[in-house]
NUDREN-207417 format. One line per 2 residues: number of its first residue (from 1); their letters; for each residue z, x, y of N, C-alpha, C. Coordinates in pm, 1 decimal, always signed. Atoms other than C-alpha are relative to their C-alpha. Layout:
<recs>
NUM) A) Z/X/Y/Z/X/Y/Z/X/Y | ...
</recs>
This chain:
<recs>
1) XX) -112.1/+4.9/-93.8/-918.2/-1284.6/-229.5/-47.3/+55.3/+134.2 | +44.8/-48.9/-130.3/-979.0/-1250.6/+142.5/+85.2/+118.5/+45.6
3) XX) -62.6/-124.4/-43.6/-884.4/-934.1/+328.8/+140.4/-21.1/+57.5 | -131.9/+25.3/-60.2/-592.8/-1084.2/+524.6/+103.0/-30.5/-108.6
5) XX) -92.3/+33.0/+110.0/-435.4/-1226.8/+206.7/+33.0/+123.8/-81.9 | -22.7/-124.0/+74.1/-477.7/-893.1/+28.8/+97.9/+90.2/+74.8
7) XX) -92.9/-82.5/-78.6/-303.5/-707.4/+314.2/+141.1/-57.0/-6.3 | -131.6/+64.0/+10.5/-17.4/-960.3/+303.0/+62.0/+28.9/-136.6
9) XX) -49.4/-27.0/+135.1/+14.0/-913.6/-73.5/+46.5/+145.4/-12.6 | -38.2/-141.8/+3.7/+26.4/-534.5/-30.1/+130.6/+22.1/+75.7
11) XX) -125.5/-12.3/-76.5/+297.8/-564.1/+237.0/+118.1/-53.0/-80.3 | -106.4/+57.2/+83.4/+502.9/-787.4/+6.9/+32.8/+93.6/-115.8
13) XX) -17.9/-94.8/+109.3/+452.3/-538.3/-275.9/+80.0/+121.1/+47.0 | -71.4/-115.9/-55.1/+570.7/-249.4/-56.4/+148.1/-32.4/+17.2
15) XX) -138.9/+37.2/-26.6/+887.9/-432.4/+47.5/+77.8/-23.0/-129.4 | -74.3/+32.5/+122.1/+981.2/-560.8/-298.1/+8.6/+118.1/-96.0
17) XX) +1.0/-109.6/+97.6/+878.6/-264.5/-514.9/+77.2/+122.4/+47.5 | -71.0/-117.3/-52.6/+1031.1/-3.3/-283.7/+138.9/-35.5/+51.6
19) XX) -133.9/+45.4/-40.0/+1344.8/-209.5/-213.8/+31.2/+32.6/+145.9 | -19.3/-25.3/-143.2/+1305.1/-188.1/+163.8/+88.6/-109.6/+58.2
21) XX) -96.3/+100.2/-44.8/+1616.7/-385.8/+242.5/-1.5/-10.4/+152.7 | -0.1/+22.6/-143.7/+1618.2/-541.2/+587.5/-138.3/+0.9/+61.8
23) XX) +137.2/-4.5/-51.3/+1239.9/-506.6/+622.3/-74.1/-123.3/-50.1 | +81.5/+115.8/+35.9/+1023.6/-818.0/+626.5/-146.5/+43.3/-7.1
25) XX) +140.7/-39.3/+11.5/+662.0/-784.7/+509.4/-79.3/-22.3/+128.8 | +76.5/+30.6/-121.8/+534.5/-946.7/+829.9/+28.7/+95.7/+115.4
27) XX) -27.3/-99.0/-105.0/+693.5/-666.2/+1037.5/-77.5/+129.9/-21.3 | +82.1/-118.8/+26.9/+463.4/-409.2/+877.4/-139.7/-27.0/+55.7
29) XX) +131.5/+16.9/-60.9/+151.9/-370.7/+1088.1/-107.7/+58.7/-91.7 | +109.4/-43.3/+87.0/-183.9/-324.8/+914.8/-32.7/+147.9/+15.5
31) XX) +36.0/-139.3/-28.2/-243.8/+14.5/+1079.2/+120.8/+93.5/+8.2 | -121.8/-82.1/-8.0/+119.1/+138.4/+1072.9/-5.8/+111.0/-105.6
33) XX) -6.6/-107.1/+100.2/+145.0/+482.4/+907.4/+112.3/-30.0/-100.4 | -100.5/+28.9/+102.1/+329.3/+444.4/+577.9/+99.9/+113.9/-15.7
35) XX) -86.3/-117.0/+15.6/+476.6/+796.6/+583.9/+36.8/+57.5/+135.7 | -42.2/-64.8/-124.6/+658.7/+1001.2/+846.3/+58.1/-99.4/+97.9
37) XX) -57.1/+79.6/-108.7/+729.2/+831.2/+1176.0/-29.9/-149.5/-12.5 | +33.3/+141.3/+17.6/+572.5/+503.7/+1061.3/+105.6/-72.2/-80.4
39) XX) -91.2/+74.5/+87.2/+736.0/+320.4/+771.7/+105.5/+92.5/-62.0 | -98.5/-96.9/+47.8/+913.5/+640.1/+662.6/+5.3/+17.5/-150.9
41) XX) +1.8/-18.8/+144.3/+807.4/+646.4/+297.8/-8.6/+148.5/-33.8 | +7.7/-139.7/+44.4/+827.7/+969.2/+95.0/-86.0/+9.5/-126.0
43) XX) +89.1/-21.7/+114.4/+644.1/+1118.6/-203.5/+40.7/-81.3/-123.1 | -44.2/+83.6/+112.2/+857.7/+933.1/-458.2/-41.7/-144.6/+21.6
45) XX) +47.1/+135.2/-33.0/+777.1/+607.4/-279.3/-149.9/-12.5/-29.2 | +145.0/+1.9/+23.3/+407.0/+698.0/-299.8/-30.0/-15.0/-148.6
47) XX) +20.1/+8.3/+144.2/+430.0/+747.3/-675.7/+32.2/-140.1/-51.2 | -39.7/+134.1/+42.9/+614.1/+419.4/-726.7/-99.7/-104.6/+49.7
49) XX) +96.3/+94.4/-56.2/+373.5/+234.9/-496.6/-133.0/+7.0/-74.8 | +125.3/-15.2/+74.7/+70.7/+377.7/-679.6/+9.9/-70.3/-135.2
51) XX) -18.6/+65.6/+130.0/+210.8/+260.0/-1013.3/+4.1/-151.7/+15.7 | -8.6/+144.2/-23.7/+287.9/-84.5/-868.9/-136.4/-60.0/+31.5
53) XX) +134.7/+47.4/-34.1/-61.7/-120.8/-723.1/-86.0/-7.0/-126.1 | +76.7/-0.7/+123.8/-213.1/-23.9/-1056.6/+41.5/-116.1/-90.6
55) XX) -51.3/+106.0/+87.4/+10.5/-270.1/-1243.3/-29.8/-139.5/+54.3 | +9.6/+134.8/-57.4/+2.1/-568.3/-1005.0/-140.6/-37.1/+46.8
57) XX) +132.7/+30.3/-55.6/-345.0/-536.0/-851.4/-113.7/+49.3/-89.2 | +101.0/-45.4/+94.3/-525.9/-364.7/-1139.5/-96.3/+103.0/+54.6
59) XX) +86.4/-100.9/-62.0/-662.6/-83.2/-923.9/+67.9/+135.7/-9.4 | -53.9/-135.0/+13.2/-612.9/+284.9/-999.2/-4.2/+72.1/+135.0
61) XX) -6.6/-83.0/-120.6/-502.0/+512.5/-715.7/-22.2/+144.5/-43.1 | +24.5/-139.4/+38.2/-651.5/+863.2/-745.0/+110.8/+90.9/+53.6
63) XX) -101.7/-95.3/-44.7/-434.0/+1170.3/-696.1/-56.7/+92.1/+107.3 | +40.4/-103.5/-94.2/-441.2/+1443.4/-435.0/-37.9/-51.3/+137.6
65) XX) +39.7/+27.9/-138.5/-614.0/+1433.5/-99.8/-54.9/-141.3/+16.2 | +55.6/+135.2/-7.1/-793.5/+1107.7/-176.4/+111.8/-104.6/+10.9
67) XX) -114.2/+92.3/-6.0/-457.9/+933.7/-231.3/+63.0/+0.3/+138.9 | -57.9/-7.5/-136.3/-332.8/+1056.3/+107.6/-75.2/-90.8/+95.9
69) XX) +82.2/+85.6/-87.1/-621.6/+879.7/+278.1/+24.5/-146.6/-31.2 | -21.0/+138.6/+40.5/-565.0/+560.9/+78.2/+136.1/-49.9/+48.4
71) XX) -136.2/+38.7/-38.8/-190.9/+558.5/+157.9/+28.2/+18.6/+148.5 | -17.2/-15.9/-144.7/-249.8/+611.0/+530.2/+60.3/-123.7/+64.1
73) XX) -47.7/+125.8/-58.4/-183.1/+241.8/+604.4/-25.0/-114.0/-98.8 | +24.8/+118.7/+82.3/-178.4/-105.8/+453.8/-149.3/-32.1/+0.2
75) XX) +143.5/+29.7/-8.3/-534.9/-157.3/+577.2/-79.8/+95.6/-88.8 | +71.4/-97.3/+83.5/-648.7/+163.9/+401.5/+17.2/-32.6/-148.5
77) XX) -22.3/+40.5/+139.1/-489.1/+49.8/+73.8/-85.6/-122.1/-32.4 | +76.9/+122.7/+21.4/-649.3/-294.4/+107.6/-150.0/+30.4/-8.2
79) XX) +142.4/-37.0/+3.3/-989.3/-137.1/+180.9/-35.3/+63.8/-134.1 | +21.9/-65.1/+128.8/-957.3/+78.8/-132.6/-3.9/-103.9/-112.4
81) XX) -6.8/+103.3/+103.7/-856.6/-218.2/-348.9/-126.1/-85.2/+2.6 | +120.0/+82.7/-12.5/-1142.4/-430.8/-215.5/-123.8/+74.0/-46.1
83) XX) +115.3/-80.9/+38.6/-1392.2/-147.7/-266.1/-7.5/+14.4/-152.7 | -0.6/-17.4/+145.4/-1285.0/-85.2/-627.2/-29.3/-132.1/-70.0
85) XX) +24.4/+131.2/+62.3/-1279.5/-455.6/-711.0/-144.1/-45.0/+16.5 | +138.3/+41.4/-27.0/-1622.9/-502.1/-557.5/-103.0/+86.8/-70.5
87) X) +93.5/-93.3/+63.6/-1776.9/-208.0/-744.9/-43.1/-48.0/-136.9
</recs>
């Protein structure tokens, strides 16, 4: 799967799995922060998103500080997924 398609799939996953009503996947920018002032996700969203990524994309999300870096943006998640799949 190419990188652009993977980022689109992750955006769709975020919107559907986290029930972001009124938000279209294409309005989420690749570098937009997912937490705080960006998309406004919280720690419960992170847990649900990690489980969804593991289930739908088959890639485990580590815990702790490493997860914070991965969940920085859609691009960071996509980079992690691509790296794990390529390993």
